[in-house]
C-alpha positions, 0 to 999 in steps of 0.5 A: 975015074974014067976019062970020059966022066971027068969031062964031064965032070969039068964040063959041068962044073964049067957050065954052072960056073958061067950060069953062076955068072950070067946070073946077075944078068938074067941070062943061061949059058944056052941063051948066049950063044942064041942071042948073038946069033939072032943078033945077026939073024936078017931082021933079027930073027930066028924061028924056032926051028931055025934055033932047033937045027942050029943048036942041036937040041929039042923042041921042048928045049927050044920053047923052054929057052924062048919062054923064058927069053920073053919073060924076061925081055916083057919084065924089061918093058914093063918095069 
C-alpha cells in the first residue's frame, strides 16, 4: 500500500474515533481547537475571517462549524 494512502487511512480512523468520543459532548474534532482559541482570544471573540485564516479552512466550512456551534449554545440556553 502507498505510504500516503496508509497515512490517510490512519488519519481518517483517528478522526472518526475522536469524533465518536466527542459526540456525547455535542462537539466535533474541528470545534475543539476553535473553542480553545476563543477561550484565549481578546473578549473571547474571533471573526469568522480570523477562524478561516487561523485554521486554514474555507469560508463555507467556517460558516458550517460556527452555525453548528451556535445551534448547540442556543439549545443549551433554551433547554
